[in-house]
C-alpha positions, 0 to 999 in steps of 0.5 A: 500500500502506498501511503503519503507523509502525514503532513503531505496528504490531502486525502486520508481514508482508513478502514472506510466501509459502506453498506447499503441496506434494503430492509433486513439485508445489506450490501457491502459496497466498500469493505475496509478501504485504506489509502492516502493521496498526497497534495498534487498527486494524480491517482486513478481508481479502477475496477469492474462494475460493482467493484465500489469505485463509484461509491468511493468517489461519492464518499470522497466527494462528500456526496454520501457518508460512510457506514464506518471508518474515517476520512480526512480531507485537508487534515480535517475529519469530515465527520466534524463538519456540520450542516451547510459546512459540507456544501461549502467544502464541496464548493470551495475545496472540491471540483467535480467533472462527470461523464454526463457533463451536467451542464445547464440547458439553454445557457451560455458557456460562461454562465455555466462556468459561473454557476458554482460562484453563486454559492461561494464566498467569492465576491460577485465582482470577481465572478465574470473575470474568474469564469472567463479565465477558466474558459480561456484556460480550457481553450474555449475562449472563442465559444464563450457566449455560445449556448452549450447545446451548440458545442461538441461533446468534447467541448462540453466536457471542457466547459465542465472542467472549467466549471470545476476549476472556477472556485480554484479547488484543492482537488478535482474528482473526475468520474469517467470524464471520457466515457461519452467522448470519441477517442480524439476528444477523450485524448484532448480532455485528458491532456487538459486534466493532466496539464492542470495536475502538472502545471498547476499542481491540482490533485486529481482523483480519476475514476475510469475503466479505461487503461488508456485513460488511467495511464495519465495518472502517477498511480493506479488503485484497483478495487475488486469487490469493495476492497483494494486489490492493488495500489501501484505506480505507473511506470510509463506515464503518458504526458499531456503533450503526448495525448493532445490532438489538434 
């Protein structure tokens, strides 16, 4: 098991367990998972359907609570958060990129990217500038005022990445970000995510079933039946420039 130095870890989970109950029966989705992720690390979590990777993402992203075990984010036990604190942490410290994009319909690119700022503590006079910079950073400055329906799948995912970045979060959780894309668009999206990790030091936790996507990570954690089957370093990691296709 690969463990980060205590002071260097942004994510630390220990004996994490999640059991879903249906009446008197229970289904164990995670069964005692323990690992750390250091600040600035790029980790891919892989596993077959039913392995527990989506459940783990929901717990790490504070979208669900574990049945038992502990989870520390930025050194603080998430159980200590109360009420609206969870939503505030999700907004300020975490950025999400989903397979389905989850963009607002009939809304421009810049307005989609601006959305998380409405729920943040960032002053309103900064919103437009932050949103436009995030759009520029993913190479869509020329599409700023376009409706999201006018974009290709790859462009929509880049908008989703910009939206995840607009509050300057500490960690990005990417859930199958290339799952709905053709190979060229998928490579470009992964190039952007990897550059965020390499150039800006963003911590990235990637959920994927695709080996070619996971090869962008520094480290791969494989889940099987709710437990960690392996935790290894990637020897021949792809670079951002290797994958970018113009």
